[in-house]
DSSP file (Angstrom, degrees, kcal/mol; ACC not computed):
  #  RESIDUE AA STRUCTURE BP1 BP2  ACC     N-H-->O    O-->H-N    N-H-->O    O-->H-N    TCO  KAPPA ALPHA  PHI   PSI    X-CA   Y-CA   Z-CA
    1    1 A M              0   0    0      0, 0.0     2,-0.3     0, 0.0     0, 0.0   0.000 360.0 360.0 360.0 133.9   14.5   10.8   -2.0
    2    2 A T        -     0   0    0      1,-0.1    16,-0.2    16,-0.1     3,-0.1  -0.682 360.0-139.0-102.8 159.3   10.7   11.3   -2.1
    3    3 A G        -     0   0    0     14,-3.3    -1,-0.1     1,-0.3    15,-0.1   0.078  60.7 -18.5 -92.5-152.0    8.6   13.6    0.0
    4    4 A P        -     0   0    0      0, 0.0    13,-2.7     0, 0.0     2,-0.3  -0.227  64.7-129.1 -58.5 138.0    5.2   12.8    1.6
    5    5 A I  E     -A   16   0A   0     11,-0.2     2,-0.6    -3,-0.1    61,-0.5  -0.708  18.1-137.5 -84.9 138.2    3.3    9.9    0.2
    6    6 A I  E     -A   15   0A   0      9,-3.3     8,-3.2    -2,-0.3     9,-1.5  -0.881  20.9-168.9-102.2 124.3   -0.3   10.6   -0.7
    7    7 A Y  E     -AB  13  64A   0     57,-3.2    57,-2.1    -2,-0.6     6,-0.2  -0.761  15.6-127.2-107.7 154.3   -2.9    8.0    0.3
    8    8 A D    >   -     0   0    0      4,-2.0     3,-2.1    -2,-0.3    55,-0.2  -0.279  44.9 -81.9 -89.2-175.8   -6.5    7.7   -0.8
    9    9 A R  T 3  S+     0   0    0     53,-0.4    54,-0.1     1,-0.3    -1,-0.1   0.618 131.0  53.4 -64.5 -12.4   -9.5    7.5    1.5
   10   10 A H  T 3  S-     0   0    0      2,-0.1    -1,-0.3    65,-0.1    66,-0.1   0.391 120.3-105.2-101.9   1.0   -8.8    3.7    1.9
   11   11 A G  S <  S+     0   0    0     -3,-2.1    67,-3.2     1,-0.3     2,-0.5   0.632  72.6 142.8  86.4  14.6   -5.2    4.1    2.9
   12   12 A I        -     0   0    0     65,-0.2    -4,-2.0     1,-0.0     2,-0.3  -0.774  56.2-118.3 -92.0 129.4   -3.7    3.0   -0.4
   13   13 A A  E     +A    7   0A   0     -2,-0.5    -6,-0.3    -6,-0.2     3,-0.1  -0.505  43.0 163.1 -67.2 124.1   -0.6    4.9   -1.6
   14   14 A M  E     -     0   0A   0     -8,-3.2    11,-0.7     1,-0.3     2,-0.3   0.676  57.0 -11.8-116.1 -27.7   -1.5    6.6   -4.8
   15   15 A A  E     -AC   6  24A   0     -9,-1.5    -9,-3.3     9,-0.2    -1,-0.3  -0.938  55.9-138.0-161.9 175.3    1.2    9.3   -5.4
   16   16 A F  E     -AC   5  23A   0      7,-2.3     7,-3.1    -2,-0.3     2,-0.3  -0.996  15.1-124.9-149.5 150.9    4.1   11.1   -3.8
   17   17 A W  E     + C   0  22A   0    -13,-2.7   -14,-3.3    -2,-0.3     2,-0.3  -0.724  25.7 175.1 -90.8 142.5    5.5   14.6   -3.6
   18   18 A S  E >  S- C   0  21A   0      3,-2.2     3,-1.4    -2,-0.3   -16,-0.1  -0.858  73.3 -22.6-147.8 114.0    9.1   15.4   -4.5
   19   19 A H  T 3  S-     0   0    0     -2,-0.3     3,-0.1     1,-0.3   -17,-0.0   0.875 128.0 -48.5  53.8  42.3   10.3   19.0   -4.6
   20   20 A G  T 3  S+     0   0    0      1,-0.2    13,-2.6    12,-0.1     2,-0.4   0.538 115.9 114.2  80.4   6.3    6.8   20.3   -5.0
   21   21 A V  E <   -CD  18  32A   0     -3,-1.4    -3,-2.2    11,-0.2     2,-0.6  -0.931  60.3-139.8-112.7 134.4    5.9   18.0   -7.8
   22   22 A L  E     -CD  17  31A   0      9,-2.9     8,-3.5    -2,-0.4     9,-1.2  -0.844  24.5-172.1 -95.0 117.0    3.2   15.3   -7.4
   23   23 A Y  E     -CD  16  29A   0     -7,-3.1    -7,-2.3    -2,-0.6     2,-0.1  -0.830  16.7-136.9-107.2 144.6    4.3   12.0   -9.1
   24   24 A D  E >   -C   15   0A   0      4,-2.0     3,-1.4    -2,-0.3    -9,-0.2  -0.381  40.5 -94.8 -84.2 177.6    2.2    8.9   -9.6
   25   25 A Y  T 3  S+     0   0    0    -11,-0.7   -10,-0.1     1,-0.3    -1,-0.1   0.280 123.7  64.7 -85.2  14.2    3.7    5.5   -9.0
   26   26 A V  T 3  S-     0   0    0      2,-0.2    -1,-0.3    58,-0.1    59,-0.2   0.539 119.8-109.2 -95.8 -16.9    4.7    5.1  -12.6
   27   27 A G  S <  S+     0   0    0     -3,-1.4    60,-3.5     1,-0.3    -2,-0.1   0.494  71.2 142.5 101.8   8.1    7.0    8.0  -12.1
   28   28 A T        -     0   0    0     58,-0.2    -4,-2.0     1,-0.0     2,-0.4  -0.688  54.7-124.7 -84.4 127.4    5.0   10.5  -14.2
   29   29 A P  E     +D   23   0A   0      0, 0.0    -6,-0.3     0, 0.0    12,-0.1  -0.599  36.4 171.4 -68.6 124.0    4.8   14.1  -12.9
   30   30 A R  E     -     0   0A   0     -8,-3.5    11,-0.5    -2,-0.4     2,-0.3   0.717  55.5 -11.1-109.4 -27.9    1.1   14.8  -12.6
   31   31 A A  E     -D   22   0A   0     -9,-1.2    -9,-2.9     9,-0.2    -1,-0.3  -0.957  57.5-140.9-162.3 171.6    0.8   18.2  -10.9
   32   32 A F  E     -DE  21  39A   0      7,-2.4     7,-2.8    -2,-0.3     2,-0.3  -0.969  19.5-111.9-144.4 161.0    2.8   20.7   -8.9
   33   33 A L  E     - E   0  38A   0    -13,-2.6     2,-0.3    -2,-0.3     5,-0.2  -0.725  20.0-179.5 -94.6 140.6    2.4   23.0   -5.9
   34   34 A D  E >  S- E   0  37A   0      3,-2.5     3,-1.6    -2,-0.3     2,-0.5  -0.819  78.3 -52.5-132.5  93.0    2.2   26.8   -6.1
   35   35 A G  T 3  S-     0   0    0     -2,-0.3    14,-0.0     1,-0.3    13,-0.0  -0.671 121.0 -26.4  69.7-123.8    1.9   27.7   -2.4
   36   36 A E  T 3  S+     0   0    0     -2,-0.5    13,-2.5    -3,-0.1    -1,-0.3   0.570 118.2 105.5 -92.3 -12.1   -1.1   25.6   -1.3
   37   37 A D  E <   -EF  34  48A   0     -3,-1.6    -3,-2.5    11,-0.2     2,-0.5  -0.478  60.9-148.8 -74.3 136.4   -2.6   25.5   -4.8
   38   38 A I  E     -EF  33  47A   0      9,-2.8     8,-3.2    -5,-0.2     9,-1.1  -0.933  22.2-175.4-104.4 123.4   -2.2   22.2   -6.8
   39   39 A L  E     -EF  32  45A   0     -7,-2.8    -7,-2.4    -2,-0.5     6,-0.2  -0.918  19.6-133.0-122.7 144.5   -2.0   22.9  -10.5
   40   40 A S    >   -     0   0    0      4,-2.7     3,-1.5    -2,-0.4    -9,-0.2  -0.467  30.2-112.0 -85.4 165.8   -1.8   20.6  -13.5
   41   41 A Y  T 3  S+     0   0    0    -11,-0.5    -1,-0.1     1,-0.3   -10,-0.1   0.562 118.0  63.5 -76.2  -7.1    0.7   21.0  -16.3
   42   42 A S  T 3  S-     0   0    0     78,-0.2    -1,-0.3     2,-0.1    50,-0.0   0.430 124.3-103.8 -91.0  -0.5   -2.1   22.0  -18.6
   43   43 A G  S <  S+     0   0    0     -3,-1.5     2,-0.3     1,-0.3    -2,-0.1   0.576  73.8 141.7  94.1  11.0   -2.7   25.0  -16.3
   44   44 A K        -     0   0    0     76,-0.1    -4,-2.7    51,-0.1     2,-0.5  -0.689  52.9-126.7 -89.9 137.1   -5.8   23.7  -14.5
   45   45 A H  E     +F   39   0A   0     -2,-0.3    -6,-0.2    -6,-0.2     3,-0.1  -0.724  29.7 178.1 -79.3 123.2   -6.3   24.4  -10.8
   46   46 A L  E     -     0   0A   0     -8,-3.2     2,-0.3    -2,-0.5    11,-0.2   0.741  46.8 -79.6-100.6 -27.9   -7.0   21.0   -9.2
   47   47 A G  E     -F   38   0A   0     -9,-1.1    -9,-2.8     9,-0.1     2,-0.3  -0.985  52.4 -64.1 159.3-154.0   -7.3   21.8   -5.5
   48   48 A W  E     -FG  37  55A   0      7,-1.7     7,-3.3    -2,-0.3     2,-0.6  -0.950  18.7-146.9-133.7 150.6   -5.2   22.6   -2.4
   49   49 A F  E     + G   0  54A   0    -13,-2.5     2,-0.4    -2,-0.3     5,-0.2  -0.936  40.5 153.5-115.8 104.1   -2.7   20.7   -0.3
   50   50 A A  E >   - G   0  53A   0      3,-2.1     3,-2.1    -2,-0.6    -2,-0.1  -0.998  60.9  -6.4-139.1 135.0   -3.2   22.0    3.2
   51   51 A E  T 3  S-     0   0    0     -2,-0.4    18,-2.3     1,-0.3    -1,-0.1   0.791 129.5 -53.7  52.1  33.3   -2.5   20.5    6.6
   52   52 A G  T 3  S+     0   0    0      1,-0.3    13,-2.8    16,-0.2     2,-0.4   0.447 115.8 107.7  87.3   0.9   -1.6   17.2    5.0
   53   53 A Y  E <   -GH  50  64A   0     -3,-2.1    -3,-2.1    11,-0.2     2,-0.6  -0.880  63.7-137.6-111.5 143.8   -4.8   16.8    2.9
   54   54 A I  E     -GH  49  63A   0      9,-2.5     8,-2.9    -2,-0.4     9,-1.1  -0.896  32.5-160.2 -90.1 125.0   -5.4   17.2   -0.8
   55   55 A R  E     -GH  48  61A   0     -7,-3.3    -7,-1.7    -2,-0.6     6,-0.2  -0.872   7.9-140.9-113.4 141.0   -8.7   19.1   -1.0
   56   56 A D    >   -     0   0    0      4,-2.7     3,-1.7    -2,-0.4    -9,-0.1  -0.221  42.6 -87.1 -85.1-177.0  -11.1   19.3   -3.9
   57   57 A H  T 3  S+     0   0    0      1,-0.3   -10,-0.1   -11,-0.2    -1,-0.1   0.584 128.3  57.5 -72.4  -8.8  -13.0   22.5   -5.0
   58   58 A D  T 3  S-     0   0    0      2,-0.2    -1,-0.3    44,-0.1    45,-0.1   0.456 119.1-109.4 -93.8  -3.6  -15.8   21.6   -2.5
   59   59 A G  S <  S+     0   0    0     -3,-1.7    46,-2.3     1,-0.3     2,-0.2   0.443  75.6 134.4  90.2   0.8  -13.3   21.6    0.4
   60   60 A N        -     0   0    0     44,-0.2    -4,-2.7    46,-0.1    -1,-0.3  -0.535  60.2-109.2 -84.7 151.0  -13.6   17.8    0.8
   61   61 A A  E     +iH 108  55A   0     46,-2.3    48,-3.2    -6,-0.2    -6,-0.2  -0.586  35.6 170.0 -77.3 136.7  -10.5   15.6    1.3
   62   62 A V  E    S+     0   0A   0     -8,-2.9    51,-0.5     1,-0.4   -53,-0.4   0.453  70.4   0.9-119.5 -10.8   -9.5   13.4   -1.6
   63   63 A G  E     - H   0  54A   0     -9,-1.1    -9,-2.5   -55,-0.2    -1,-0.4  -0.975  63.0-156.8-165.6 167.3   -6.1   12.3   -0.3
   64   64 A F  E     -BH   7  53A   0    -57,-2.1   -57,-3.2    -2,-0.3     2,-0.3  -0.986  10.1-139.2-151.2 159.1   -3.8   12.7    2.6
   65   65 A A    >   -     0   0    0    -13,-2.8     3,-1.7    -2,-0.3   -59,-0.1  -0.777  49.8 -76.3-111.2 161.6   -0.2   12.5    3.8
   66   66 A E  T 3  S+     0   0    0    -61,-0.5    -1,-0.1    -2,-0.3   -61,-0.0  -0.333 120.8  27.7 -56.5 135.8    1.1   11.1    7.0
   67   67 A G  T 3  S+     0   0    0      1,-0.3    -1,-0.3    -3,-0.0    -3,-0.0   0.500  82.2 162.6  88.6   5.4    0.4   13.5    9.9
   68   68 A A    <   -     0   0    0     -3,-1.7     2,-0.3   -16,-0.3    -1,-0.3  -0.294  15.4-172.4 -59.0 141.5   -2.6   15.1    8.2
   69   69 A Q        +     0   0    0    -18,-2.3   -16,-0.2     1,-0.1    -1,-0.0  -0.968  49.9  34.2-138.0 151.7   -4.7   17.1   10.7
   70   70 A G  S    S+     0   0    0     -2,-0.3    -1,-0.1     1,-0.3   -18,-0.0   0.781  97.4  80.0  82.2  28.6   -8.1   18.9   10.7
   71   71 A G  S    S-     0   0    0      1,-0.3    -1,-0.3    -3,-0.1    35,-0.2  -0.609  84.4 -34.8-142.8-157.9  -10.0   16.6    8.3
   72   72 A P  S    S-     0   0    0      0, 0.0    -1,-0.3     0, 0.0    35,-0.1  -0.147  77.4 -74.7 -67.4 164.9  -11.9   13.4    8.1
   73   73 A L        -     0   0    0     33,-0.3    35,-0.0     1,-0.1    33,-0.0  -0.369  54.0-126.5 -58.5 131.9  -10.9   10.2   10.1
   74   74 A L        -     0   0    0     -3,-0.1    -1,-0.1    -6,-0.1   -65,-0.1  -0.635  16.1-134.2 -87.9 139.9   -7.8    8.7    8.6
   75   75 A P        -     0   0    0      0, 0.0     2,-0.3     0, 0.0   -64,-0.1  -0.320  38.8 -81.8 -79.5 171.1   -7.8    5.0    7.5
   76   76 A I        -     0   0    0    -66,-0.1     2,-0.3    -2,-0.1     0, 0.0  -0.610  53.4-122.9 -70.6 131.0   -4.9    2.6    8.3
   77   77 A R        -     0   0    0     -2,-0.3   -65,-0.2    -3,-0.1     2,-0.1  -0.577  18.3-140.9 -82.5 138.4   -2.2    3.2    5.7
   78   78 A G        -     0   0    0    -67,-3.2    -1,-0.1    -2,-0.3   -67,-0.0  -0.381  37.9 -81.6 -83.5 171.0   -1.0    0.3    3.6
   79   79 A L        -     0   0    0     -2,-0.1   -66,-0.2     1,-0.1    -1,-0.1  -0.596  48.7-127.1 -74.2 131.8    2.6   -0.1    2.6
   80   80 A P        -     0   0    0      0, 0.0     3,-0.1     0, 0.0    -1,-0.1  -0.455  23.4-109.3 -76.9 153.2    3.6    2.1   -0.3
   81   81 A P        -     0   0    0      0, 0.0     2,-0.2     0, 0.0     0, 0.0  -0.251  49.3 -77.6 -69.9 169.2    5.2    0.6   -3.4
   82   82 A V        -     0   0    0      1,-0.1     0, 0.0   -57,-0.0     0, 0.0  -0.502  56.8-105.1 -66.9 134.7    8.9    1.3   -4.1
   83   83 A A        -     0   0    0     -2,-0.2    -1,-0.1    -3,-0.1   -58,-0.1  -0.415  38.5-134.7 -64.0 132.8    9.2    4.8   -5.6
   84   84 A P        -     0   0    0      0, 0.0     2,-0.4     0, 0.0   -57,-0.1  -0.211  34.0 -76.9 -79.1 174.3    9.9    4.7   -9.3
   85   85 A I        -     0   0    0    -59,-0.2     2,-0.2     1,-0.1     0, 0.0  -0.619  58.6-118.6 -68.9 128.7   12.4    6.6  -11.3
   86   86 A R        -     0   0    0     -2,-0.4   -58,-0.2     1,-0.1   -59,-0.1  -0.510  22.5-129.4 -76.9 136.6   10.9   10.1  -11.6
   87   87 A G        -     0   0    0    -60,-3.5     2,-0.3    -2,-0.2    -1,-0.1  -0.239  37.8 -81.7 -73.5 169.5   10.1   11.4  -15.1
   88   88 A I        -     0   0    0      1,-0.1    -1,-0.1   -59,-0.0     0, 0.0  -0.578  48.1-116.1 -76.2 132.8   11.3   14.8  -16.3
   89   89 A E        -     0   0    0     -2,-0.3     3,-0.1     1,-0.1    -1,-0.1  -0.510  29.0-125.7 -71.0 131.6    9.0   17.6  -15.1
   90   90 A P        -     0   0    0      0, 0.0     2,-0.2     0, 0.0    -1,-0.1  -0.186  40.5 -78.6 -66.8 168.8    7.2   19.4  -18.0
   91   91 A I        -     0   0    0      1,-0.1     0, 0.0   -50,-0.0     0, 0.0  -0.527  53.3-116.8 -68.1 133.8    7.4   23.1  -18.4
   92   92 A R        -     0   0    0     -2,-0.2   -51,-0.1    -3,-0.1     3,-0.1  -0.506  28.2-127.6 -75.6 140.1    5.1   24.8  -15.9
   93   93 A P        -     0   0    0      0, 0.0     2,-0.2     0, 0.0    -1,-0.1  -0.210  38.4 -74.9 -78.2 173.6    2.2   26.8  -17.4
   94   94 A I        -     0   0    0      1,-0.1     0, 0.0    -2,-0.0     0, 0.0  -0.523  63.7-100.0 -64.6 135.3    1.3   30.4  -16.6
   95   95 A R        -     0   0    0     -2,-0.2    -1,-0.1    -3,-0.1     2,-0.1  -0.401  38.0-139.3 -65.0 125.0   -0.4   30.3  -13.2
   96   96 A P        -     0   0    0      0, 0.0    -1,-0.1     0, 0.0   -53,-0.0  -0.365  29.4 -93.8 -76.9 164.2   -4.2   30.4  -13.6
   97   97 A I        -     0   0    0     -2,-0.1   -52,-0.1     1,-0.0     0, 0.0  -0.699  49.4-130.5 -75.1 119.7   -6.4   32.5  -11.2
   98   98 A P        -     0   0    0      0, 0.0     3,-0.1     0, 0.0    -1,-0.0  -0.351  19.2-107.9 -73.1 153.2   -7.4   30.0   -8.5
   99   99 A P        -     0   0    0      0, 0.0     2,-0.2     0, 0.0   -52,-0.0  -0.259  51.0 -76.6 -68.8 166.7  -11.0   29.6   -7.5
  100  100 A I        -     0   0    0      1,-0.1     0, 0.0   -43,-0.0     0, 0.0  -0.482  54.3-113.4 -65.2 131.1  -12.1   30.9   -4.1
  101  101 A K        -     0   0    0     -2,-0.2    -1,-0.1    -3,-0.1   -44,-0.1  -0.509  32.8-139.6 -70.4 127.2  -10.9   28.5   -1.5
  102  102 A P        -     0   0    0      0, 0.0     2,-0.5     0, 0.0   -43,-0.1  -0.274  30.7 -85.9 -78.0 170.8  -13.9   26.8    0.2
  103  103 A I        -     0   0    0    -45,-0.1     2,-0.1     1,-0.1     0, 0.0  -0.683  53.2-116.7 -72.4 124.9  -14.2   26.1    3.9
  104  104 A F        -     0   0    0     -2,-0.5   -44,-0.2     1,-0.1     2,-0.1  -0.436  33.6-148.6 -69.9 138.5  -12.5   22.8    4.4
  105  105 A T        -     0   0    0    -46,-2.3    -1,-0.1     2,-0.2   -44,-0.1  -0.392  23.1-122.8-100.8 176.4  -14.8   20.0    5.6
  106  106 A F  S    S+     0   0    0    -35,-0.2   -33,-0.3    -2,-0.1     2,-0.3  -0.055  83.0  97.3-104.2  27.7  -14.4   16.9    7.7
  107  107 A Q  S    S-     0   0    0    -48,-0.2   -46,-2.3   -35,-0.1     2,-0.4  -0.802  75.3-118.3-117.9 156.3  -15.6   14.7    4.9
  108  108 A W  B     -i   61   0A   0     -2,-0.3   -46,-0.2   -48,-0.2     2,-0.1  -0.773  35.8-126.9 -86.2 138.0  -14.1   12.6    2.1
  109  109 A G        -     0   0    0    -48,-3.2  -100,-0.1    -2,-0.4    -1,-0.0  -0.320  15.1-117.5 -78.5 167.3  -15.0   13.8   -1.3
  110  110 A M  S    S+     0   0    0     -2,-0.1    -1,-0.1     2,-0.1     2,-0.1   0.751  91.9  86.0 -76.5 -25.3  -16.5   11.6   -4.0
  111  111 A E  S    S-     0   0    0      1,-0.1     2,-0.2     4,-0.0    -2,-0.1  -0.396  72.4-139.7 -74.3 153.9  -13.4   12.1   -6.3
  112  112 A T     >  -     0   0    0      1,-0.1     4,-2.4    -2,-0.1     5,-0.1  -0.697  22.6-113.8-106.9 164.5  -10.4    9.8   -5.8
  113  113 A V  H  > S+     0   0    0    -51,-0.5     4,-1.3    -2,-0.2     5,-0.1   0.948 121.5  48.1 -59.7 -47.3   -6.7   10.8   -6.0
  114  114 A E  H  > S+     0   0    0      1,-0.2     4,-0.6     2,-0.2     3,-0.5   0.912 112.1  48.7 -61.1 -43.9   -6.4    8.7   -9.1
  115  115 A G  H >4 S+     0   0    0      1,-0.2     3,-0.8     2,-0.2    -1,-0.2   0.865 106.9  56.4 -64.0 -36.3   -9.5   10.3  -10.6
  116  116 A S  H 3< S+     0   0    0     -4,-2.4    -1,-0.2     1,-0.2    -2,-0.2   0.798 109.7  46.2 -65.1 -27.4   -8.2   13.8   -9.8
  117  117 A L  H >< S+     0   0    0     -4,-1.3     3,-0.9    -3,-0.5    -1,-0.2   0.524  89.3 110.2 -93.7  -6.4   -5.0   13.0  -11.7
  118  118 A Q  T << S+     0   0    0     -3,-0.8    -3,-0.0    -4,-0.6   -88,-0.0  -0.397  81.5  10.2 -70.4 143.8   -6.8   11.6  -14.8
  119  119 A G  T 3         0   0    0      1,-0.1    -1,-0.2    -2,-0.1    -2,-0.0   0.742 360.0 360.0  66.5  27.1   -6.8   13.5  -18.1
  120  120 A L    <         0   0    0     -3,-0.9   -78,-0.2   -79,-0.0   -79,-0.1   0.482 360.0 360.0 -84.4 360.0   -4.3   16.1  -17.1
């Protein structure tokens, strides 16, 4: 069973949460939640997941889940692909000190969900 599906600013399903782990649609674990903080397995702070939005370090939305509130206008969501077999989650790193949380905006950020997950 998968958790919330993460869509990009165009309504395309890009990833999904399962037990606090963010998987891409190949089934690779890409990041995990620690409270609202989204962290990579290399120990990098990527942003926040709050009120259904993935937020970048500028406070802009880069992705959303169904039911997201308090952010930019949501696009019509496309049908998500079938969830793949999930890969084994890597060992979580020591938690880094997160940056100061910005004021969340009502704008879409320039980064994409896919771009946010690249090079982790």
